[in-house]
C-alpha positions, 0 to 999 in steps of 0.5 A: 170392939175395944178402943185403942189409945194412941200415944202422942209424941210430945216432941215438937222437933229435935235437931242437932247442930255443930258447936259453932256460934252460927248454930245459935241463929239456926236454932232460933230459926228452927224453934220459931218455925216448929212453934208456928207449925204447931200453932204455938206462936205465943211461945215463939219470942220467949222460946227463941230467947231461951234457945239463944241463951242455952245454945250460946252456953253450950257452944262456949262450954264444948269449945265451940270448934264444931267438933262436938254437937249440941242437941235441941228439943222442943216438947209440948207438955201439960194442960194448960199447954206448956213448952219445954226447951231442952238443950244438950251438950257433951260437957258434964259440967252443970250450968252456973248462974252468973252475977254479971257486973253492971255494963258486962255483956256476959254472965246474964244468960241463965238469969234471962232463962230464969226470968222467962221460964216457969221452971228451969234446971239441968240433968246429967245425960249420956256423958254430958248434960241437958239443960231445960226451961219450961215456958208456960202461959197463964190464960 
């Protein structure tokens, strides 16, 4: 009897939020919960920060009035294990890494994402874009 391969879905969780500031806190919560459920707690702190930065950017760029949605997906990939945070929104404009001045409270989000991730980038997708950050651990 021939064995059959089972395809494992690498998505840990996918959810959609309204484009309002409160979605940032909710996204962090769900990302942490999903990582704990899948016993990937070692990514929780970095994933929560990256999620906060990317969802905040999405809220700002889709006007933050709740009329649009923001998608968040966590994906497990590779060996050794890595986790990718993907945030999608309806704005076709790509992210621009800012050069924040000293003392500024804005403009550092993508610098933080870059510092915490092994790789990050974006792609156009379904009338909008998806921004991703790969979190990897060296053990």
